[in-house]
N, C-alpha and C positions, 0 to 999 in steps of 0.2 A: 354705372357704365360697365358694359360687358365687352370682352375682347374675344375675337375668334380668328383663327389663322387658317388660310386656305393651303392645302397641301398641293405642291407642285402647280401653283397657280397658272403659270404660262402654258401648261399642257392642256388647259381647258379651252383655249382660244380656237375659234373656227377660222380657217384661212379663206379669204375671199379671192386672193390671187392664185395663179398656178405656180406652185413652187416645186422643184424637183431636187432630189439629193442623190448622191452616189451611194451604192450599196456599202454599208459600214464594214470596216475590216473584220474579218471573222465570221461574217453573216452573208457572204456572197453566195449567190446561186451559180454553181459551176457552169451550168448550161446557158446561163443568161448574164454572163459577165459584162457585156456591153450595155445592159439595161440600167435604168435608173428608177427610183421610187418617186411617185407623186404624193406629196403630203396634203392631207385633208385637215390635219390638226397641227397646231403650232408646236414647235420644239424650242427648248432653251438654246439660245445662240442665234436664232433667227431675228433679224431686224424687225420683222412684223409681229413677233411674239407679244411684246408689251401692249401694243395697240389692239391686237386680237383678244387679249385677255380683258382689257378694259371695256371693249365693245360688248363682250359676252356678259360681264357682270353688270354693266350699265343697262343693257336690255332686260336683264332679269330684274333689277330694282324698279325700272320704269313699269314693267308688267305687274308689279305689286302695288302700283299707285304712288310710288315715290316720285318726286320732282327733283331735278338737278339744280343745285344752288347756282345762281348766275355768278356770284362773287368767287365761288370756289367749286370747281368742277368735281372735286373729291368728296363733297358733302351732299348727301341725299336727304330730303325732307318729306315726311308724310304728315299731313295735317288734315284732320277731319273732326268738325265740331270742336270739342275740348281736348281731343286726342292729338298728341304730337309725338313723332318718333324720328330720331336722327341716326344716320349712319355716316361714319367717316371711313373712307377707303384709303389705305396707304399700301399700295402695291398688292400684297397678299395678306395684309392685316386689316381687320374690321373692328371698329369701335361702335357699339350700339347703345343708345340710351333713349329714354322716352318717358312719357307721363303715365303710362299704363303697363304694369308688369306682364299682363296676359298677352298684350300686343308684342312686347319684346320676346316673350317665349315662343309665340307663334312664328315670329320672323326667324329666330334662331333655328327652329325646327325646319322651316322651309329651306334655309341655307344648307343645313346638314343633309337634307333630302336631295338637293340639286347638285351640290358640290361636296367633294371629300374634304372635310374640315376638322380642325382640332378646336374644341370648345374650351377656352382658357378660363372661363368663369369671370368673376369680377376683375376689372382692370387693376393691376398693381404696378406695372412698369411698362413704359412706352416711350421710345425715342429719347432715352436719357432722363425721363421724368419719373419720379416715384409718385404713386397715387395711393392715398389711403382714404377709403370710403367708410362712413359710419352714418348712423341715423341723424347725427347733428349736422353733417355736411361733408364736404370733400376737401382734402388737403392735396396740393400739388407741390412737389419739392424737386429741385435740381441739385441737391446737396452733394451728390457724388461727383458730378461733372465739374463744378467749380473747385472742389477739393483737388481733383486731378489736374486741373488747369493751373492751380497755384503751385502744386508740387513740380509740374513741368517747368515753370518759370522760377522756381525756387523762392516763392513769395509767401509761403505759409507763415513764417515768423516775423514778417514785416509789420511795422506799426500801421494799424488800420486807419482808414479815412471815413468820415461820416458823410461825405458827399462825393459822387463819382466825377464831378467837374469842379474845377477851381473857378468860383464866381468872379474872381478878379482878373482872369486872363481871357484873352480873345484869340483864338487860334486863327492863323492865316497862312496862305501859301507864300506870302511875301515877307515873312518875318526875318529877323537877322540871325537866327540860330543856324548852326551848320546843318547840312543835308544829312539825313539818316541814310547811310549807304545801303544797308540791308533791307531793301524794299520787300523781299519775300518774307523775311522774319516779321516785319510790321503787318503785312497783309494776313499772315497766318494767325497772328494774335487777334486782329480785328475780326476775322472770320470765326475764330473760336469763341469770342465774347458775344458775337451776333447771335449765337445759338442760345445764349442765356436770355435774350430779350423776349423769347416766347412767353415766359411767365414772369419776366422781370421788367416791367415798364419803366421802372426807375432808371434803367440803363439805356433806354431807347434813344433819348436825346444825345447822350454823351457818345454812344457808339456810332450813331448815324453821323454825327459831326466828324468823328475821327475817320470814318470810312471815306469821307470826301478827299482825304489826303493819301489814300493808298498808293496812288501813282507817283506822288511827289512829296514824300514825308520828310520832316525835319526833326531835329532832336527835341524840340518843344512838343511835337506831336507824339513822339515816342514816350516822353515823360508823362504826358496826359493819358496815354494808354496804360502806363504802369499805374497811374493813380487809380484807374478803374479796377485794376487787380487789387490794389490795397483797399479799395471800397468793398470788394468781395469778401475780404477777410472779416469785415465788420458785419456782413449780412448773411453769413453762412447758415445761421440758425433760422432764418426767416422762410416762411412758407406762404403760398397763396391759399386762402380759405374761402370756400363757396358755401353759402347756406341761405336758403330762402330768398334769393335774389341779392344777397349781400356778398360783396367781394372785398376782401381786405388782406393786407400783410398780417401774418400771425407768427409769433416766435415760439410757440409751444406745441410741438407735435412730435414726441419722441419716437412714434411709430414710423415717421417718415424718414428717420435717419438711415 
């Protein structure tokens, strides 16, 4: 998996609407102070800039034979015979992978020719995830993020739990426990833990259940959320491991730390 970064991505977008701006301070033309500029390219700060950039890069990928994924508009797929190439677009970051190294190199060269880009090489860190790639497989880790989360809530030294949910309890909106007054605090914690479900499916059920009570949380819900944090204490060393179609939790990858 390779990573590339587009420099000043929003400046690449072509505007389809007529957009005018005042002459910027310090660059006014004294003889034409009442005049304005018409923009042909997007600028940062324009509401049209994100869409203009996406349209530009979308058109480029489609011209190379890629198809936009129906389930995720940021995923582009090139499939021909036994060759497959995938691109994930995240604003100005691109992740590229595929079954043939020469096709990936060709695509990276086309991108650098068309746009001003920084080639970051093999993917190592992305959206809070640490990535370690080797001939044996790929390790994904979010070790840093849960560590920061536990420190924020002062949970680093708490006794860990082996399961994120108490199997003997059933959460409900109508239970008899007191109302948890700080809804903002509860919602912030749930949103923070939701980020961990990207590569932590073991948390998905617990967090999605707790998320249902964000607008009317009670003390039992807060305690259940704290239990999820205590579970994180016991799984800090676990990584996702991909190899030859096999996906598993793995607890041994010191290079992911």
